[in-house]
C-alpha positions as CSV (number, residue, x, y, z in Angstrom):
1,M,0.0,0.0,0.0
2,S,1.3,3.5,-0.9
3,L,1.5,5.6,2.2
4,I,2.0,9.0,0.6
5,K,1.8,10.8,-2.7
6,P,2.6,14.2,-4.2
7,F,-0.1,16.8,-4.7
8,K,-0.9,20.2,-6.0
9,A,-0.6,22.4,-3.0
10,L,-2.7,25.5,-2.4
11,R,-0.1,28.0,-1.2
12,P,0.6,31.8,-0.9
13,S,2.2,34.0,-3.5
14,I,5.9,34.4,-2.7
15,K,5.5,38.1,-1.9
16,M,2.5,37.5,0.4
17,A,3.8,34.5,2.3
18,E,5.1,36.4,5.4
19,K,1.7,38.1,5.7
20,V,-0.3,34.9,5.3
21,I,1.5,32.5,7.7
22,A,-0.2,31.8,11.0
23,P,0.3,29.5,14.0
24,P,-1.7,26.2,14.0
25,Y,-5.4,26.8,14.7
26,D,-5.4,24.7,17.8
27,V,-2.6,26.5,19.8
28,L,-4.6,29.8,20.0
29,N,-8.0,30.5,21.5
30,S,-10.4,32.8,19.8
31,K,-9.3,35.9,21.7
32,E,-5.6,35.2,21.0
33,A,-6.3,34.7,17.3
34,R,-8.4,37.9,17.2
35,D,-5.6,39.9,18.7
36,M,-2.9,38.3,16.5
37,A,-4.9,38.9,13.3
38,K,-5.7,42.5,14.1
39,D,-4.7,44.8,11.2
40,M,-3.5,41.7,9.3
41,P,-6.2,41.1,6.6
42,Y,-4.2,38.4,4.9
43,S,-3.5,36.3,8.0
44,F,-4.5,32.6,7.5
45,L,-6.3,32.9,10.8
46,H,-9.2,34.4,8.8
47,I,-9.5,30.9,7.3
48,S,-8.4,28.6,10.1
49,K,-10.2,30.5,12.9
50,P,-12.8,32.6,11.1
51,E,-14.8,33.3,14.2
52,I,-12.4,36.3,14.6
53,D,-14.3,38.0,11.8
54,L,-17.7,37.5,13.5
55,D,-19.3,38.9,16.7
56,E,-17.5,37.6,19.8
57,S,-20.8,36.1,21.1
58,I,-20.7,33.5,18.3
59,K,-19.2,30.2,19.3
60,F,-16.3,28.7,17.4
61,N,-18.4,25.8,16.1
62,D,-21.4,27.8,14.9
63,E,-22.4,27.1,11.3
64,K,-21.7,30.8,10.5
65,V,-18.1,30.3,11.4
66,Y,-17.5,27.6,8.8
67,E,-19.3,29.6,6.2
68,K,-17.1,32.6,6.9
69,G,-14.0,30.4,6.6
70,A,-15.1,29.2,3.2
71,E,-15.9,32.7,2.1
72,N,-12.5,33.9,3.3
73,L,-10.7,31.1,1.5
74,E,-12.5,31.8,-1.8
75,K,-11.6,35.5,-1.4
76,F,-7.9,34.7,-0.8
77,I,-7.9,32.6,-4.0
78,N,-9.8,35.1,-6.1
79,E,-7.4,37.9,-5.0
80,E,-4.5,35.6,-5.8
81,I,-3.2,35.7,-2.2
82,L,-3.3,31.9,-2.6
83,F,-2.8,29.9,-5.8
84,Q,-2.6,26.2,-6.6
85,D,0.3,24.4,-8.2
86,K,-0.4,23.0,-11.7
87,E,1.5,19.8,-11.2
88,D,1.9,17.2,-8.4
89,C,4.8,18.0,-6.1
90,L,6.4,17.2,-2.8
91,Y,7.4,20.1,-0.6
92,L,10.7,19.9,1.4
93,Y,10.0,21.6,4.7
94,E,12.7,22.8,7.1
95,I,12.1,24.4,10.5
96,S,14.8,26.0,12.6
97,L,14.5,27.3,16.2
98,N,17.1,27.9,18.9
99,G,19.8,26.0,17.0
100,I,17.6,23.0,16.3
101,T,16.8,22.1,12.7
102,Q,14.4,19.5,11.4
103,T,13.8,18.6,7.7
104,G,10.9,16.6,6.3
105,F,8.5,16.8,3.4
106,G,5.0,17.9,2.7
107,C,2.8,15.4,1.0
108,I,-0.7,13.9,1.2
109,A,-1.0,10.7,3.2
110,S,-3.3,7.7,2.6
111,I,-6.5,7.5,4.5
112,D,-6.7,3.8,3.7
113,A,-3.3,3.4,5.4
114,Y,-4.6,5.4,8.4
115,D,-7.8,3.4,8.6
116,K,-5.8,0.1,8.6
117,N,-3.4,1.5,11.3
118,I,-0.4,1.4,8.9
119,I,-0.2,5.1,9.7
120,K,-0.3,4.6,13.4
121,K,-2.0,6.6,16.1
122,H,-1.1,7.0,19.8
123,E,-4.0,9.2,21.1
124,Y,-7.7,9.2,21.4
125,T,-9.5,12.2,20.0
126,T,-12.0,14.5,21.8
127,P,-15.4,14.4,20.1
128,V,-16.1,18.1,20.0
129,K,-12.7,18.9,18.5
130,E,-13.0,16.2,15.9
131,D,-16.5,17.4,14.9
132,D,-15.1,20.9,14.5
133,R,-12.5,19.7,12.0
134,V,-15.0,17.6,10.1
135,L,-17.2,20.7,9.6
136,N,-14.2,22.8,8.8
137,I,-12.9,20.4,6.1
138,T,-16.4,19.8,4.7
139,K,-17.2,23.5,4.3
140,L,-13.7,24.5,3.0
141,K,-13.5,21.5,0.7
142,A,-9.9,21.6,1.7
143,Q,-7.5,20.5,4.5
144,T,-5.6,23.5,5.8
145,G,-3.8,22.2,8.9
146,P,-1.0,19.6,8.2
147,V,-0.8,16.5,10.3
148,L,2.7,16.1,11.8
149,L,4.0,12.6,10.9
150,T,7.3,10.9,11.9
151,Y,9.1,7.9,10.5
152,K,12.1,6.0,11.7
153,K,15.3,7.6,10.5
154,N,16.2,6.5,7.0
155,D,19.7,7.3,5.6
156,Q,18.8,7.0,2.0
157,L,15.9,9.4,2.4
158,Q,18.0,11.8,4.3
159,D,20.5,11.9,1.5
160,I,17.7,12.7,-1.0
161,L,16.3,15.5,1.1
162,K,19.8,17.0,1.7
163,E,20.4,17.0,-2.0
164,S,17.1,18.8,-2.5
165,K,18.2,21.7,-0.3
166,E,21.0,22.7,-2.6
167,D,18.6,25.0,-4.5
168,Q,17.1,28.2,-3.2
169,P,13.9,27.7,-1.2
170,I,10.6,29.1,-2.5
171,Y,9.7,30.2,1.0
172,N,11.9,31.5,3.8
173,V,9.7,33.0,6.5
174,K,10.0,33.9,10.2
175,A,7.1,32.8,12.4
176,H,5.6,34.5,15.4
177,D,7.8,32.4,17.7
178,S,10.9,33.3,15.8
179,S,11.2,29.9,14.1
180,I,12.4,30.0,10.5
181,H,10.4,28.0,8.0
182,K,11.8,27.1,4.6
183,I,10.2,25.2,1.8
184,W,11.7,23.8,-1.4
185,L,9.7,22.6,-4.3
186,I,10.3,19.0,-5.4
187,N,8.8,18.6,-8.8
188,E,11.2,16.2,-10.6
189,N,9.3,13.0,-11.2
190,K,12.4,10.8,-10.6
191,K,13.1,12.4,-7.3
192,I,9.4,12.3,-6.2
193,E,9.4,8.6,-7.1
194,K,12.5,7.9,-5.1
195,I,11.1,9.6,-2.0
196,V,7.7,7.9,-2.3
197,N,9.3,4.5,-2.8
198,E,11.6,5.0,0.1
199,I,8.7,5.9,2.4
200,N,6.7,2.9,1.2
201,S,9.7,0.6,1.9
202,I,9.7,1.9,5.6
203,G,6.2,0.4,5.8
204,T,4.9,2.5,8.7
205,L,4.4,6.1,9.6
206,F,3.4,7.5,13.0
207,I,1.1,10.4,13.8
208,A,3.1,12.7,16.1
209,D,0.6,15.6,16.2
210,G,-2.8,16.0,14.5
211,H,-5.0,13.1,15.5
212,H,-8.1,15.3,15.2
213,R,-7.2,16.4,11.7
214,S,-6.5,12.9,10.4
215,A,-9.6,11.4,12.1
216,A,-11.7,14.2,10.6
217,A,-10.3,13.6,7.2
218,S,-11.2,9.9,7.4
219,R,-14.8,10.8,8.5
220,V,-15.2,13.4,5.7
221,R,-14.0,10.8,3.1
222,K,-16.5,8.2,4.4
223,K,-19.3,10.7,4.2
224,L,-18.3,12.0,0.7
225,L,-18.2,8.4,-0.7
226,E,-21.8,7.9,0.2
227,D,-22.4,9.9,-2.9
228,K,-21.3,7.7,-5.9
229,S,-20.4,10.8,-7.9
230,N,-17.5,11.5,-5.5
231,T,-15.7,8.2,-6.2
232,E,-13.6,9.8,-8.9
233,K,-12.3,12.6,-6.6
234,E,-9.0,11.0,-5.8
235,N,-7.8,13.6,-3.4
236,I,-10.6,12.9,-0.9
237,N,-8.7,9.7,-0.1
238,Y,-5.7,11.5,1.4
239,F,-4.9,14.0,4.2
240,L,-2.4,16.8,4.3
241,A,0.8,16.0,6.2
242,V,4.4,16.9,6.8
243,A,6.7,14.0,7.8
244,F,10.0,14.3,9.6
245,P,12.6,11.6,10.7
246,H,12.1,10.6,14.4
247,N,15.7,11.6,15.4
248,E,15.0,15.3,14.5
249,M,11.7,15.6,16.3
250,N,11.8,18.0,19.3
251,I,9.3,17.2,22.1
252,L,8.8,19.5,25.1
253,D,7.1,18.8,28.4
254,Y,3.3,19.0,28.6
255,N,2.3,20.1,32.1
256,R,-0.9,19.9,34.1
257,V,-2.9,22.3,36.3
258,V,-5.8,21.2,38.5
259,N,-8.7,23.0,40.1
260,G,-9.2,21.9,43.7
261,L,-7.4,19.5,46.0
262,N,-10.3,17.1,46.4
263,G,-10.9,18.2,50.0
264,Y,-7.2,18.0,51.1
265,S,-5.4,20.8,52.8
266,K,-1.9,21.6,51.6
267,D,-0.3,19.6,54.4
268,S,-2.6,16.6,54.1
269,F,-2.1,16.5,50.3
270,I,1.7,16.5,50.7
271,E,1.4,13.8,53.4
272,R,-0.3,11.6,50.9
273,L,2.4,12.2,48.3
274,Y,5.0,10.7,50.6
275,E,3.4,7.3,50.1
276,N,4.9,7.0,46.6
277,F,7.3,9.9,46.2
278,V,10.3,11.5,47.9
279,V,9.1,15.1,48.4
280,K,11.5,18.0,48.8
281,E,10.7,21.7,48.8
282,A,12.6,23.5,45.9
283,K,14.2,26.9,46.3
284,E,13.0,28.0,42.8
285,T,10.9,26.7,39.9
286,F,11.5,23.1,39.3
287,K,11.7,21.5,35.9
288,P,12.5,17.7,35.8
289,S,15.7,16.7,33.9
290,E,15.0,13.0,34.0
291,R,12.1,10.5,34.0
292,N,10.3,9.6,37.2
293,H,10.8,13.1,38.5
294,F,8.1,15.8,38.8
295,G,7.7,19.4,39.8
296,M,4.7,20.7,41.8
297,Y,3.6,24.3,42.5
298,L,1.3,24.6,45.4
299,E,0.3,27.7,47.5
300,G,3.3,29.8,46.2
301,S,6.0,27.1,46.7
302,W,7.7,24.7,44.4
303,Y,8.4,21.0,45.3
304,H,10.5,18.3,43.7
305,L,8.8,14.9,43.6
306,S,10.9,11.8,42.8
307,L,9.2,8.4,42.4
308,K,10.4,5.9,45.0
309,E,12.2,3.0,43.4
310,S,9.8,0.5,44.8
311,E,6.9,2.3,42.9
312,D,8.6,2.3,39.5
313,P,6.2,0.1,37.4
314,V,7.4,-2.9,35.5
315,H,8.1,-1.6,32.0
316,H,5.0,-1.2,29.9
317,P,4.7,1.1,26.8
318,V,2.0,3.2,28.5
319,K,2.1,2.6,32.3
320,S,5.8,3.4,32.5
321,L,5.3,6.9,30.9
322,D,5.7,9.8,33.3
323,V,2.3,11.1,32.3
324,S,0.8,7.7,33.3
325,I,2.6,7.6,36.6
326,L,1.4,11.1,37.5
327,H,-2.2,10.1,36.6
328,D,-2.1,6.7,38.3
329,L,-0.5,7.9,41.5
330,I,-1.7,11.5,41.9
331,I,-4.3,12.8,39.4
332,S,-6.7,9.9,39.7
333,P,-6.5,8.5,43.3
334,L,-5.8,11.8,45.1
335,L,-7.5,14.5,43.0
336,D,-10.3,12.2,41.8
337,I,-9.9,13.0,38.1
338,K,-10.5,9.7,36.3
339,D,-10.8,10.9,32.7
340,E,-8.3,13.7,31.8
341,R,-9.9,14.0,28.3
342,R,-13.3,15.1,29.7
343,D,-12.9,16.4,33.3
344,K,-13.0,20.2,33.2
345,R,-11.0,20.5,36.5
346,I,-7.8,19.7,34.7
347,G,-5.9,21.9,32.2
348,F,-2.8,21.4,30.1
349,V,0.0,23.8,29.5
350,G,2.6,23.2,26.7
351,G,6.2,23.5,27.7
352,A,6.8,26.4,25.3
353,R,4.7,28.6,27.6
354,G,7.2,28.2,30.4
355,L,6.9,27.5,34.1
356,K,5.8,31.1,34.8
357,E,2.6,30.4,33.0
358,L,1.9,27.6,35.5
359,E,2.5,30.0,38.4
360,K,0.2,32.5,36.7
361,K,-2.6,29.9,36.3
362,V,-2.3,28.9,40.0
363,N,-1.9,32.4,41.4
364,E,-4.3,34.3,39.2
365,E,-6.7,31.8,37.6
366,N,-9.0,29.0,38.8
367,Y,-6.4,26.4,39.5
368,D,-4.8,25.3,42.8
369,V,-1.9,23.1,41.9
370,A,0.4,22.6,38.9
371,F,2.7,19.7,37.9
372,T,5.7,19.7,35.6
373,L,6.9,16.6,33.7
374,F,10.0,15.4,31.9
375,P,9.3,15.4,28.1
376,T,8.0,12.1,26.6
377,P,10.8,10.7,24.4
378,I,9.9,10.2,20.7
379,E,11.0,6.6,21.1
380,S,8.3,6.1,23.7
381,L,5.7,7.5,21.3
382,I,6.8,5.0,18.6
383,E,6.8,2.1,21.1
384,V,3.3,2.9,22.2
385,A,2.0,3.2,18.6
386,E,3.7,0.0,17.5
387,A,2.1,-1.8,20.5
388,N,-1.3,-0.5,19.3
389,E,-1.6,1.2,22.7
390,V,-2.9,4.7,23.5
391,M,-1.1,7.4,25.4
392,P,-2.8,9.5,28.0
393,P,-4.1,12.8,26.6
394,K,-1.6,15.6,26.1
395,S,1.4,13.4,26.5
396,T,3.6,15.3,24.0
397,W,4.1,18.9,22.9
398,F,6.1,19.3,19.7
399,E,8.0,22.5,19.1
400,P,8.4,24.3,16.8
401,K,5.0,23.9,15.3
402,L,4.2,23.6,11.6
403,L,2.6,26.8,10.2
404,D,-0.9,27.0,8.8
405,G,-1.1,28.7,5.4
406,L,2.2,27.6,3.7
407,I,0.7,24.5,2.1
408,S,-3.0,23.4,2.0
409,H,-4.8,20.5,0.2
410,K,-7.8,21.1,-1.9
411,L,-10.0,18.0,-2.0
412,Y,-11.9,19.0,-5.2
């Protein structure tokens, strides 16, 4: 089964690219998007988060929002802010931030391979978020947010990609977070064939980030195929993706904040922690530098929690993850949060926002305690996916993020 194929990307004109690019739709709330897009009429946020162009009282998943997104996309195309390539291409994609560079390629990935778990998952999706993407893709008739894929390092593929970077990139843009994004066009048939064959020989791809986007693409395809007239629309069988080798992926910590201590006082809560952890008060913010260590911020003080050796679980792809240990020993039994996907008492803060953001949420918002974790290794993600297991929600935060707006996939 072919895992990927080239496609005709919908992308910005060269001169407009810097004005179009935007962070991924799911890292900003509506207010943040509205503020970022202020006085930026060509920001892709007008397509990916079109509620910013409507009254603030309108919810993000109102039918009017999806209609506005489609209207804005059509406008960008008509005004030649965006155009579509005339031939199938792959798109070499390089991201650099803080001395770290990763190089992969933009493509469209097989929904058949996804449905058969050859493109492997490691997370469950949240129904309301998946429904949002289904409605978004359906109304736009396009996929505008790439799924982040990874594959086990392949030397032959790396040589091909390195060779492709010898020419000048078609895009070289600086994102809001200071990351640099470059894209090279790969339109030589022999080179495309080499890359596609090499990926197919690997046999498996892994979803790193974008489970809602890929799940939504599968649902949209299934719905479209109910109408026999859509069977000839080849592109509906694929979802937009950018794939990077696993050794270049950069994962940050994904931390937790919780509302309420489930009836415990500060002292009684810490007393319970001693059952499974060595607890020490820290002199300053504490960020773990190894697995089985956690930071905790409670009532203005930081603590270092280290798992007692006797409590370290027998190795299991999921149970031995730090996010699982935190859930199984603290979040669930002590704070009474059984389902982190649905319980509104728990919040998640990506490592890119820093530890001060955790302090702010506890000091100024409706949260009482924060926990910091050591980043989940990419090898653990692959191990979980290969075992057909599922990670706890919000186990990984990939940084830097792919941009919205540089490449999109028109279904028909």
